[in-house]
N, C-alpha and C positions, 0 to 999 in steps of 0.2 A: 713416678712425682717428684715435684719441682723443689730443690733444698731450699730452702733461705735464703743461700746466695744468690741462685740464681732468679726467687723470686722479687728480691730485691735491686738487680740488674733489671730484669723486665720491666721496671716500675718509672724508671728514671727515664725522662726523656732522654733521646735521643738526639745527633743531628749528622751530617754526613761534615762532610769538610769544604764545601761549599758555602753550607751554613753558617764552619768556622769562619772561613774567611771573612764574611760578610762579619759575624763578631769582631774579627780582629779589625778590618776595617774602622767598623766602631768607634772600635778600641785606638787608632792612629787620630780619625776626626777629633775628638776629643782632643788625643794629644797634641794636635794644632800641625802633625808633619811625621810621616816614616823615620825618617830623621830622630826627631824627639820619643816618639814610643821604640826604637831600635835602643836608643840610648837610658833610657828607663829601663831597662832590660835585661841591658849587654851583651848586645848582638850590634850589628853590624846594620845599618840602613839597604845594603843588597838583600841581605836574605829573609829584613821581610819581607820587602818586594817579590823576591823568586817566590816566596812563598804566597803573596796578595797571588800574583798572577801561574798561578798556579807551576810554577816550574821544581818545586821544591814539593813534599811533599809534609803533611803537616807529621810530625814526631811524636815522644811522648813527653818529652822533656819541653818542646814548645807549647802542646794539646795543653798542660800543668801552667802556665803561662795565662792561660785563657782558664782558669777554672775548670778544666775538659781534664776528664782521663780517656786515655786513648783504650779503645777497643777490639782486635779483633775477630770478625764470627764469621766463623764457618755454616753457611745454611746449606742441605742436602735437597740438592737440585730435582730427584725423585724419589721417592718413595724404597728401600730399601727390599728386594726381593729372598723371601726366605731361602732359597739357595745360593744366594751372592756371599762369596765369603768374605770379611771381615778383618782385616790388615791385625792383628794388634802390637 
């Protein structure tokens, strides 16, 4: 059975890093430049550029600047066999 928290997360729209970079680019365009957006958020223009170019991963704090929460999800690639041991 799914918990209330799991159900709430499942209903939220999820985006990948490329989509989040697109949202960042849209905000940069509105701000007028990477420098303007970076200064408005207390960051360096180089850091913002690295994020946009995919040279840096988008961390939790940066995701929050874009009104997102970073969530790491692990998905089992194959069903767990009855005989498989599960580490606890």
